[in-house]
C-alpha positions as CSV (number, residue, x, y, z in Angstrom):
1,M,-150.7,74.1,14.3
2,T,-149.0,74.5,17.7
3,P,-145.8,76.5,17.5
4,L,-142.5,74.8,17.9
5,T,-140.5,75.3,21.1
6,G,-136.8,76.4,21.0
7,K,-135.7,72.9,21.9
8,Q,-137.8,71.3,19.0
9,R,-136.4,73.9,16.5
10,S,-132.9,73.2,17.6
11,Y,-133.5,69.4,17.2
12,L,-134.9,69.9,13.7
13,R,-131.9,72.2,12.7
14,A,-129.5,69.4,13.8
15,L,-131.4,66.8,11.7
16,A,-131.4,69.1,8.7
17,H,-127.7,70.0,9.0
18,D,-126.4,67.4,6.5
19,M,-129.5,67.5,4.2
20,D,-129.3,68.8,0.7
21,P,-132.1,71.1,-0.7
22,V,-134.9,69.1,-2.4
23,V,-136.8,72.1,-3.8
24,Q,-135.2,74.8,-5.9
25,V,-136.9,78.2,-6.4
26,G,-135.7,79.8,-9.6
27,K,-136.3,83.1,-11.5
28,A,-140.1,82.6,-11.6
29,G,-140.2,82.8,-7.8
30,L,-142.7,81.2,-5.5
31,S,-145.2,79.9,-8.1
32,E,-148.1,77.5,-7.5
33,A,-145.9,74.7,-9.0
34,V,-143.2,75.3,-6.4
35,V,-145.7,75.4,-3.6
36,E,-147.2,72.1,-4.8
37,Q,-143.7,70.6,-4.9
38,V,-143.1,71.7,-1.3
39,R,-146.3,70.0,-0.3
40,E,-145.3,66.8,-2.0
41,Q,-141.8,66.8,-0.5
42,L,-143.1,67.5,3.0
43,K,-145.5,64.5,2.7
44,A,-142.5,62.3,1.8
45,H,-139.9,63.7,4.1
46,E,-141.5,65.9,6.9
47,L,-138.3,68.1,7.0
48,I,-136.9,69.7,3.8
49,K,-134.6,72.4,2.7
50,I,-135.6,74.9,-0.1
51,R,-132.9,76.7,-2.0
52,F,-133.6,80.2,-3.6
53,A,-131.5,80.9,-6.7
54,K,-129.6,84.2,-6.9
55,E,-131.7,85.4,-9.8
56,C,-134.9,84.7,-7.8
57,E,-136.9,87.9,-7.1
58,V,-138.1,86.5,-3.7
59,N,-135.6,85.8,-0.9
60,P,-136.3,83.3,1.9
61,E,-137.3,86.0,4.4
62,Q,-140.1,87.2,2.0
63,A,-141.2,83.7,1.1
64,S,-141.4,82.2,4.5
65,Q,-144.7,83.8,5.4
66,P,-146.7,83.0,2.3
67,L,-145.2,79.5,2.1
68,S,-146.0,78.6,5.7
69,A,-149.6,79.9,5.1
70,G,-150.1,78.2,1.8
71,V,-148.6,74.8,2.7
72,P,-149.2,75.0,6.4
73,C,-145.7,74.2,7.7
74,H,-143.3,75.4,10.3
75,V,-140.3,77.5,9.3
76,V,-137.4,76.0,11.2
77,Q,-134.5,78.1,9.9
78,K,-133.5,80.7,7.4
79,A,-129.8,80.6,6.5
80,G,-128.6,82.6,3.6
81,R,-130.6,81.5,0.5
82,V,-131.8,78.3,2.1
83,L,-135.1,77.9,4.0
84,T,-135.7,74.8,6.2
85,V,-139.3,73.8,6.8
86,Y,-141.1,71.1,8.8
87,K,-144.6,69.6,8.7
88,R,-145.5,66.5,10.7
89,H,-147.0,63.7,8.6
90,D,-150.7,63.1,9.5
91,T,-150.7,59.3,9.7
92,K,-147.1,58.1,9.8
93,P,-144.7,60.6,11.4
94,K,-141.0,59.7,10.9
95,I,-139.5,62.4,13.2
96,E,-140.2,62.3,16.9
97,L,-139.9,65.8,18.3
98,P,-138.6,66.3,21.9
99,K,-141.5,66.5,24.3
100,V,-142.7,69.8,25.7
101,T,-142.1,69.9,29.4
102,R,-143.6,72.3,31.9
103,A,-141.2,74.4,34.0
104,K,-141.2,73.4,37.6
105,S,-142.2,76.2,39.9
106,V,-139.7,76.9,42.7
107,R,-141.1,77.9,46.0
108,S,-139.4,80.1,48.5
109,V,-139.3,78.6,52.0
């Protein structure tokens, strides 16, 4: 997966602002069932929020690396106990990310 640019991350954060978390991580932590739920929700929505309960042993900082490796997804934002992740749908993408543009070189005359 190609990394997201700052502009793309900002766009995804703006889209996710009003969203509610669709996956809850409880006391059991980041189990295989939770990872499977994240996969299913990403297939359905492309952009989701994951809430970590206070009694959860794993916080979003610790979970972001194994989650993005296990699911393959991009971590868009970590805010408090909420993690926002994105994975583009393979066949029917719903979210159109801003295009990556090359910086124009400026010549000195």
